[in-house]
NUVO-537856 format. One line per 8 residues: number of its first residue (from 1); their letters; for each residue y, x, z of N, C-alpha, C. Coordinates in steps of 0.05 Angstrom, whole numbers, plus 5000, padded with zeros to 4 digits. Example, Ala and Ser with C-alpha at 12.3 -4.5 7.8 and 13.67 -1.06 7.14 Angstrom:
# NUVO-537856
1> as> 4886 5264 5156 4910 5246 5156 4934 5264 5156 | 4955 5257 5142 4979 5273 5143 5001 5258 5157;
//
This chain:
# NUVO-537856
1> xxxxxxxx> 3042 6636 3845 3065 6632 3858 3057 6625 3898 | 3037 6608 3889 3031 6596 3922 3010 6615 3934 | 2998 6629 3915 2985 6656 3930 2993 6670 3942 | 3011 6677 3916 3037 6697 3935 3046 6691 3961 | 3060 6672 3957 3075 6660 3986 3062 6655 4004 | 3042 6649 4004 3016 6650 4028 3005 6669 4025 | 3004 6690 4013 2991 6716 4023 3022 6738 4032 | 3040 6729 4025 3060 6747 4043 3065 6743 4063;
9> xxxxxxxx> 3060 6716 4070 3068 6707 4106 3048 6718 4113 | 3021 6713 4104 3007 6737 4117 2998 6750 4126 | 3006 6770 4115 3008 6794 4108 3035 6806 4117 | 3057 6787 4128 3079 6801 4133 3095 6813 4111 | 3083 6809 4088 3105 6827 4067 3125 6822 4042 | 3149 6827 4055 3177 6818 4039 3172 6815 4011 | 3157 6842 3996 3156 6848 3974 3140 6817 3959 | 3119 6814 3973 3097 6789 3960 3118 6777 3963;
17> xxxxxxxx> 3136 6759 3981 3155 6734 3983 3173 6727 3965 | 3183 6762 3962 3204 6765 3946 3191 6759 3912 | 3169 6763 3901 3155 6756 3877 3149 6728 3878 | 3136 6721 3897 3130 6693 3904 3163 6678 3891 | 3182 6685 3903 3208 6679 3910 3219 6674 3869 | 3212 6695 3857 3220 6710 3832 3206 6686 3809 | 3178 6679 3828 3160 6659 3808 3171 6634 3812 | 3180 6619 3838 3192 6595 3842 3211 6586 3816;
25> xxxxxxxx> 3231 6611 3822 3251 6612 3796 3240 6613 3776 | 3219 6613 3768 3204 6625 3740 3197 6600 3739 | 3194 6579 3749 3178 6552 3755 3205 6531 3734 | 3226 6542 3748 3253 6530 3745 3269 6537 3721 | 3259 6559 3721 3272 6570 3686 3258 6570 3665 | 3231 6561 3669 3206 6556 3648 3217 6528 3633 | 3218 6512 3648 3229 6487 3651 3247 6480 3641 | 3269 6503 3645 3294 6502 3636 3300 6510 3602;
33> xxxxxxxx> 3279 6526 3598 3283 6537 3578 3264 6521 3559 | 3243 6505 3563 3228 6484 3554 3252 6461 3542 | 3267 6452 3566 3277 6428 3559 3299 6437 3539 | 3307 6462 3541 3329 6470 3517 3326 6472 3492 | 3301 6488 3490 3282 6481 3462 3284 6465 3449 | 3274 6446 3473 3268 6414 3460 3295 6402 3453 | 3317 6395 3467 3345 6393 3457 3345 6408 3435 | 3351 6434 3434 3364 6442 3408 3348 6435 3379;
41> xxxxxxxx> 3330 6427 3384 3320 6410 3355 3323 6395 3354 | 3347 6371 3358 3349 6346 3367 3375 6362 3336 | 3368 6342 3317 3390 6336 3298 3418 6338 3306 | 3443 6346 3289 3478 6342 3299 3473 6306 3298 | 3505 6302 3316 3507 6278 3312 3542 6275 3300 | 3551 6259 3303 3582 6258 3297 3593 6271 3325 | 3584 6269 3342 3597 6270 3369 3588 6307 3379 | 3570 6307 3368 3560 6337 3371 3551 6353 3345;
49> xxxxxxxx> 3570 6352 3329 3568 6359 3301 3560 6393 3293 | 3552 6403 3318 3537 6428 3321 3504 6421 3329 | 3498 6401 3342 3473 6390 3352 3477 6403 3382 | 3445 6412 3394 3446 6412 3423 3440 6451 3429 | 3451 6466 3396 3444 6487 3395 3457 6509 3428 | 3476 6504 3436 3487 6509 3465 3477 6510 3490 | 3455 6492 3488 3436 6486 3509 3418 6510 3517 | 3415 6527 3497 3404 6542 3501 3416 6569 3510;
57> xxxxxxxx> 3435 6572 3502 3458 6594 3515 3465 6584 3545 | 3465 6562 3547 3463 6544 3580 3445 6557 3598 | 3424 6562 3584 3398 6561 3599 3397 6582 3605 | 3406 6609 3583 3403 6638 3589 3421 6645 3615 | 3443 6627 3612 3476 6639 3626 3453 6632 3662 | 3446 6607 3667 3434 6599 3686 3409 6620 3703 | 3390 6625 3672 3378 6636 3688 3380 6673 3695 | 3408 6680 3684 3413 6710 3697 3431 6703 3721;
65> xxxxxxxx> 3440 6675 3730 3453 6671 3752 3428 6674 3780 | 3404 6655 3769 3383 6652 3786 3372 6684 3795 | 3364 6694 3773 3358 6718 3773 3379 6738 3797 | 3391 6740 3783 3419 6756 3807 3417 6744 3830 | 3418 6718 3839 3423 6708 3862 3397 6717 3887 | 3374 6717 3876 3348 6714 3879 3342 6745 3894 | 3352 6765 3872 3353 6784 3887 3369 6798 3900 | 3402 6792 3904 3420 6801 3930 3402 6791 3945;
73> xxxxxxxx> 3393 6768 3950 3379 6758 3975 3351 6774 3987 | 3340 6781 3965 3318 6798 3968 3327 6822 3986 | 3349 6832 3966 3368 6861 3981 3368 6854 4013 | 3394 6837 4016 3406 6828 4045 3370 6831 4067 | 3359 6821 4062 3323 6817 4076 3314 6839 4077 | 3316 6857 4063 3302 6884 4057 3320 6901 4078 | 3338 6904 4072 3360 6914 4091 3360 6906 4121 | 3357 6882 4129 3348 6877 4160 3322 6891 4162;
81> xxxxxxxx> 3296 6888 4146 3277 6895 4149 3277 6928 4153 | 3291 6944 4140 3295 6970 4145 3308 6971 4180 | 3318 6964 4191 3333 6968 4207 3318 6957 4235 | 3290 6942 4218 3270 6923 4245 3246 6931 4230 | 3235 6953 4219 3203 6942 4202 3186 6932 4226 | 3176 6911 4203 3161 6897 4219 3127 6901 4218 | 3100 6904 4225 3077 6910 4217 3070 6900 4188 | 3054 6912 4173 3050 6898 4144 3019 6903 4142;
89> xxxxxxxx> 3003 6888 4134 2974 6881 4122 2971 6899 4107 | 2958 6917 4093 2972 6927 4070 2948 6918 4054 | 2919 6913 4061 2894 6912 4046 2907 6880 4030 | 2912 6859 4047 2926 6837 4040 2938 6842 4019 | 2962 6858 4022 2987 6853 4005 2979 6873 3979 | 2962 6886 3982 2956 6905 3957 2936 6884 3938 | 2921 6876 3952 2904 6852 3934 2911 6834 3919 | 2933 6817 3943 2946 6798 3923 2967 6806 3900;
97> xxxxxxxx> 2976 6823 3907 3003 6831 3890 2994 6840 3864 | 2960 6859 3866 2947 6864 3835 2935 6846 3826 | 2935 6820 3837 2932 6791 3819 2963 6783 3810 | 2976 6778 3815 3006 6778 3807 3008 6789 3784 | 3003 6819 3789 3015 6837 3767 3000 6825 3743 | 2974 6822 3740 2955 6812 3715 2966 6781 3718 | 2969 6768 3728 2976 6739 3708 3009 6744 3698 | 3026 6762 3713 3050 6764 3698 3053 6784 3677;
105> xxxxxxxx> 3023 6802 3673 3028 6818 3642 3025 6797 3623 | 3004 6775 3630 2995 6765 3616 3027 6743 3605 | 3035 6728 3617 3052 6722 3615 3076 6732 3593 | 3085 6754 3609 3099 6775 3584 3095 6776 3559 | 3061 6784 3557 3058 6786 3532 3058 6753 3513 | 3058 6735 3533 3060 6714 3514 3088 6707 3507 | 3103 6715 3526 3137 6711 3517 3152 6736 3501 | 3138 6756 3490 3145 6781 3484 3157 6778 3448;
113> xxxxxxxx> 3141 6761 3438 3157 6760 3413 3182 6758 3402 | 3194 6742 3416 3217 6729 3399 3238 6731 3429 | 3241 6751 3447 3256 6753 3469 3278 6776 3460 | 3279 6789 3436 3290 6806 3425 3312 6790 3414 | 3305 6760 3399 3330 6746 3388 3337 6727 3398 | 3333 6722 3423 3335 6692 3433 3341 6693 3455 | 3372 6687 3464 3375 6693 3487 3355 6682 3517 | 3355 6648 3501 3336 6638 3522 3309 6644 3529;
121> xxxxxxxx> 3303 6649 3502 3272 6671 3520 3273 6692 3533 | 3292 6709 3521 3296 6723 3542 3305 6726 3569 | 3314 6707 3582 3315 6690 3611 3292 6688 3612 | 3274 6679 3607 3244 6670 3612 3230 6705 3620 | 3234 6713 3592 3216 6742 3597 3228 6758 3616 | 3249 6765 3625 3267 6776 3644 3255 6762 3675 | 3250 6737 3672 3243 6724 3706 3211 6741 3706 | 3195 6736 3684 3169 6754 3677 3171 6781 3684;
129> xxxxxxxx> 3178 6797 3676 3190 6826 3678 3185 6836 3712 | 3207 6807 3706 3214 6820 3744 3200 6814 3765 | 3184 6793 3752 3156 6789 3778 3129 6806 3769 | 3135 6824 3751 3115 6847 3741 3124 6865 3761 | 3146 6867 3753 3156 6894 3774 3154 6890 3797 | 3161 6869 3811 3152 6859 3835 3124 6868 3849 | 3104 6861 3832 3084 6855 3840 3072 6888 3836 | 3078 6902 3819 3081 6929 3818 3086 6948 3850;
137> xxxxxxxx> 3113 6933 3847 3131 6954 3874 3112 6942 3903 | 3097 6919 3897 3083 6906 3920 3054 6924 3925 | 3046 6935 3893 3015 6940 3895 3028 6973 3915 | 3054 6986 3897 3058 7011 3908 3061 7014 3945 | 3082 6995 3949 3084 6993 3979 3057 6987 3993 | 3041 6964 3981 3015 6956 4004 2995 6992 4004 | 2997 7005 3979 2987 7030 3977 2997 7062 4002 | 3023 7054 3999 3037 7066 4020 3034 7061 4043;
145> xxxxxxxx> 3032 7027 4056 3020 7023 4086 2998 7034 4094 | 2977 7033 4066 2956 7040 4079 2944 7068 4076 | 2961 7082 4058 2955 7114 4067 2967 7125 4087 | 2987 7121 4088 3015 7136 4109 3020 7123 4125 | 3012 7095 4123 3027 7077 4141 3063 7067 4142 | 3067 7079 4123 3102 7082 4115 3108 7046 4115 | 3113 7032 4146 3117 7002 4133 3147 6997 4117 | 3158 7015 4123 3187 7016 4100 3183 7004 4072;
153> xxxxxxxx> 3151 7026 4061 3158 7018 4037 3167 6988 4022 | 3151 6970 4040 3149 6943 4034 3185 6936 4029 | 3203 6943 4044 3233 6942 4046 3238 6953 4019 | 3231 6984 4020 3241 7002 3997 3239 6997 3971 | 3213 6986 3969 3207 6975 3937 3215 6957 3929 | 3221 6935 3956 3236 6914 3952 3266 6908 3928 | 3277 6929 3946 3305 6940 3940 3308 6943 3916 | 3291 6974 3906 3292 6983 3877 3288 6962 3862;
161> xxxxxxxx> 3266 6942 3859 3260 6922 3838 3282 6909 3840 | 3297 6893 3858 3319 6881 3861 3340 6880 3838 | 3346 6916 3848 3371 6923 3830 3357 6927 3801 | 3344 6933 3795 3329 6938 3772 3329 6904 3754 | 3332 6884 3771 3335 6855 3756 3363 6845 3759 | 3378 6852 3775 3406 6843 3767 3412 6868 3751 | 3405 6891 3746 3411 6904 3721 3414 6884 3694 | 3385 6876 3691 3381 6859 3670 3385 6826 3669;
169> xxxxxxxx> 3395 6811 3689 3406 6793 3695 3442 6791 3686 | 3451 6817 3700 3479 6821 3692 3480 6830 3656 | 3464 6837 3639 3471 6838 3622 3461 6814 3600 | 3442 6794 3617 3440 6767 3602 3465 6747 3612 | 3470 6755 3627 3501 6734 3629 3523 6744 3620 | 3523 6766 3619 3547 6775 3596 3540 6772 3573 | 3522 6768 3566 3512 6764 3535 3522 6734 3524 | 3518 6721 3549 3506 6686 3545 3542 6681 3545;
177> xxxxxxxx> 3553 6697 3572 3586 6686 3570 3603 6695 3543 | 3589 6713 3528 3608 6717 3512 3602 6706 3481 | 3584 6694 3486 3569 6662 3464 3589 6651 3473 | 3589 6639 3497 3599 6606 3501 3632 6614 3494 | 3644 6634 3500 3670 6647 3495 3677 6645 3471 | 3652 6648 3454 3656 6648 3421 3662 6668 3414 | 3656 6697 3431 3667 6717 3429 3654 6735 3400 | 3670 6753 3396 3651 6773 3364 3626 6780 3376;
185> xxxxxxxx> 3593 6774 3361 3578 6781 3369 3574 6808 3371 | 3562 6822 3391 3554 6853 3399 3549 6868 3371 | 3538 6862 3352 3521 6876 3334 3533 6873 3309 | 3559 6855 3314 3583 6853 3290 3606 6869 3289 | 3610 6885 3270 3639 6903 3278 3661 6880 3265 | 3674 6865 3270 3693 6849 3258 3714 6857 3246 | 3726 6896 3245 3743 6908 3231 3729 6916 3204 | 3696 6916 3208 3675 6928 3180 3681 6899 3164;
193> xxxxxxxx> 3678 6872 3178 3670 6853 3161 3695 6850 3143 | 3723 6854 3166 3753 6847 3145 3755 6877 3122 | 3747 6904 3127 3743 6921 3099 3726 6905 3082 | 3699 6897 3089 3682 6886 3066 3695 6868 3046 | 3709 6845 3062 3719 6822 3049 3752 6830 3030 | 3762 6855 3040 3795 6866 3023 3777 6891 3004 | 3751 6892 3005 3745 6913 2983 3734 6894 2957 | 3733 6866 2963 3725 6846 2941 3748 6854 2919;
201> xxxxxxxx> 3737 6842 2897 3757 6837 2871 3778 6820 2878 | 3800 6815 2867 3816 6798 2860 3820 6785 2888 | 3816 6809 2914 3831 6797 2943 3856 6815 2947 | 3881 6800 2958 3901 6801 2964 3904 6818 2996 | 3890 6786 3008 3895 6793 3035 3877 6772 3047 | 3869 6788 3077 3852 6769 3094 3857 6757 3117 | 3863 6738 3132 3870 6736 3157 3863 6711 3172 | 3868 6706 3191 3846 6690 3212 3821 6693 3202;
209> xxxxxxxx> 3804 6719 3205 3782 6720 3208 3763 6718 3240 | 3747 6699 3238 3735 6697 3258 3701 6699 3256 | 3697 6714 3277 3657 6708 3277 3650 6706 3304 | 3634 6686 3305 3616 6682 3326 3588 6677 3327 | 3575 6659 3348 3555 6653 3357 3551 6634 3363 | 3532 6620 3343 3529 6583 3363 3506 6580 3374 | 3488 6602 3364 3458 6612 3386 3455 6625 3376 | 3427 6636 3396 3407 6663 3384 3399 6666 3353;
217> xxxxxxxx> 3411 6688 3340 3406 6694 3317 3419 6671 3290 | 3440 6661 3300 3451 6647 3275 3486 6654 3282 | 3500 6662 3273 3526 6670 3263 3543 6655 3247 | 3564 6649 3261 3584 6636 3244 3609 6648 3232 | 3622 6646 3212 3644 6665 3199 3661 6636 3193 | 3684 6646 3194 3717 6626 3186 3740 6650 3184 | 3755 6645 3157 3770 6667 3140 3788 6650 3119 | 3808 6667 3122 3826 6653 3104 3827 6670 3076;
225> xxxxxxxx> 3827 6677 3053 3826 6700 3047 3851 6694 3017 | 3860 6705 3012 3889 6705 2995 3874 6728 2975 | 3885 6705 2954 3871 6720 2923 3889 6720 2902 | 3889 6735 2878 3898 6742 2856 3904 6709 2846 | 3930 6708 2829 3929 6680 2816 3917 6672 2790 | 3914 6660 2785 3901 6649 2757 3870 6662 2752 | 3861 6663 2780 3825 6671 2770 3815 6652 2786 | 3788 6649 2772 3765 6627 2783 3764 6637 2812;
233> xxxxxxxx> 3766 6620 2835 3763 6620 2861 3731 6607 2870 | 3724 6599 2850 3692 6593 2853 3674 6621 2848 | 3689 6632 2832 3673 6659 2829 3669 6681 2852 | 3699 6679 2863 3709 6697 2886 3687 6691 2903 | 3696 6664 2910 3668 6651 2940 3646 6665 2943 | 3635 6651 2905 3601 6655 2908 3595 6685 2921 | 3617 6706 2909 3613 6736 2920 3616 6741 2946 | 3629 6736 2959 3641 6734 2987 3626 6730 3009;
241> xxxxxxxx> 3613 6703 2992 3586 6694 3007 3565 6716 3001 | 3557 6723 2982 3534 6737 2980 3545 6765 2997 | 3561 6781 2997 3575 6806 3008 3564 6795 3037 | 3570 6775 3045 3569 6770 3079 3546 6767 3090 | 3529 6758 3065 3504 6752 3074 3483 6781 3075 | 3484 6794 3053 3478 6821 3046 3485 6849 3065 | 3506 6847 3082 3516 6866 3090 3519 6861 3120 | 3521 6837 3129 3519 6822 3156 3504 6802 3165;
249> xxxxxxxx> 3484 6791 3151 3468 6774 3156 3480 6742 3159 | 3510 6740 3157 3520 6717 3157 3515 6705 3136 | 3505 6673 3142 3507 6655 3126 3518 6628 3128 | 3521 6625 3161 3541 6604 3159 3574 6604 3157 | 3580 6606 3134 3611 6618 3131 3632 6593 3132 | 3653 6598 3130 3674 6571 3119 3704 6598 3107 | 3703 6587 3091 3717 6605 3065 3741 6591 3058 | 3769 6591 3065 3785 6585 3060 3809 6602 3037;
257> xxxxxxxx> 3801 6592 3017 3813 6608 2988 3849 6603 2988 | 3865 6617 2984 3888 6611 2976 3898 6637 2956 | 3914 6612 2938 3921 6641 2917 3948 6647 2923 | 3957 6679 2919 3975 6703 2923 3999 6680 2912 | 4003 6662 2899 4028 6655 2890 4040 6627 2914 | 4011 6617 2928 4023 6598 2941 4025 6607 2975 | 4061 6604 2976 4073 6614 2998 4070 6586 3019 | 4056 6568 3023 4065 6548 3040 4045 6548 3056;
265> xxxxxxxx> 4027 6564 3058 4006 6569 3076 4002 6597 3091 | 4014 6593 3115 4016 6616 3138 3990 6616 3161 | 3984 6631 3168 3961 6637 3184 3984 6627 3220 | 3966 6612 3230 3976 6598 3255 3984 6624 3274 | 3993 6627 3286 4013 6645 3307 3985 6650 3332 | 3969 6628 3331 3943 6632 3361 3928 6644 3347 | 3919 6644 3329 3896 6663 3301 3909 6688 3299 | 3925 6691 3304 3938 6724 3298 3948 6739 3319;
273> xxxxxxxx> 3938 6735 3334 3938 6758 3367 3966 6743 3371 | 3987 6728 3375 4009 6718 3386 4001 6704 3420 | 4016 6704 3428 4014 6689 3457 4021 6659 3452 | 4004 6647 3456 4001 6624 3447 3988 6599 3472 | 3998 6611 3501 3989 6596 3525 4021 6572 3532 | 4038 6581 3517 4057 6562 3509 4062 6532 3512 | 4077 6517 3508 4056 6487 3498 4057 6483 3478 | 4080 6495 3466 4085 6490 3431 4059 6504 3417;
281> xxxxxxxx> 4052 6525 3427 4023 6539 3412 4000 6522 3406 | 3997 6507 3432 3978 6488 3433 3975 6468 3427 | 3998 6449 3412 4007 6430 3398 4006 6433 3369 | 4007 6440 3365 4001 6446 3326 3968 6449 3324 | 3962 6442 3308 3942 6448 3293 3939 6480 3274 | 3921 6490 3272 3929 6508 3248 3918 6496 3233 | 3934 6505 3208 3933 6496 3175 3902 6510 3164 | 3900 6486 3152 3871 6491 3133 3874 6484 3115;
//
């Protein structure tokens, strides 16, 4: 980071300065990622019954915001340079960018293992990939400056790389917000889950079905299942749990078993698609 910041200032290269800026956010991102992983490993408490898993998602959200913010600023600076292109020192720019690329490729390799399954690590990985792309862009721009004397290449490459980073950051922000809002995980079809539960023997109805993500790789489900009268509910419960595990990989489940002859239990309107923004909707708890 320091090498690219000093080199960018000496070579008058926005691409190098942008890469150094991304590396600065990496320092914060890595620190945030490590802190979130440490906190998430702490046990649950009576006040935090799910533990600190969600800190990993908050870390991913903050990383996404930081990525997008830095990229927008770089685009702003690049547009100004397009209108007033400065002189660029191509050799210094290219050599320093090559060193940055080597370091970022090593970091990306180290983080690659779990980035597909962990939003927190994906945020850190995206930071490093963004830096690697920035270094590659700086190399390309440096070569164009050296061979063609095209000083605009520095600004143009900065805009292209920033746009790519913003795209990745938007996906990270969208996914982390979906988790924080307890939305249905993207890889799970809620309708398919409901149909699978209804296909189980002795199941009459399914309602109040919810699937959400606690943290990356940990999905939870709650549902009310109405079954035929006079059956062993525990056997059906075991069958439903096995179905959810084998078909959808969901193991953290809470299933409310209700007999068909018990008409005293009804789904709460807030969990049945009704408008619950009135005072009455939030004043009553759901039946359990």
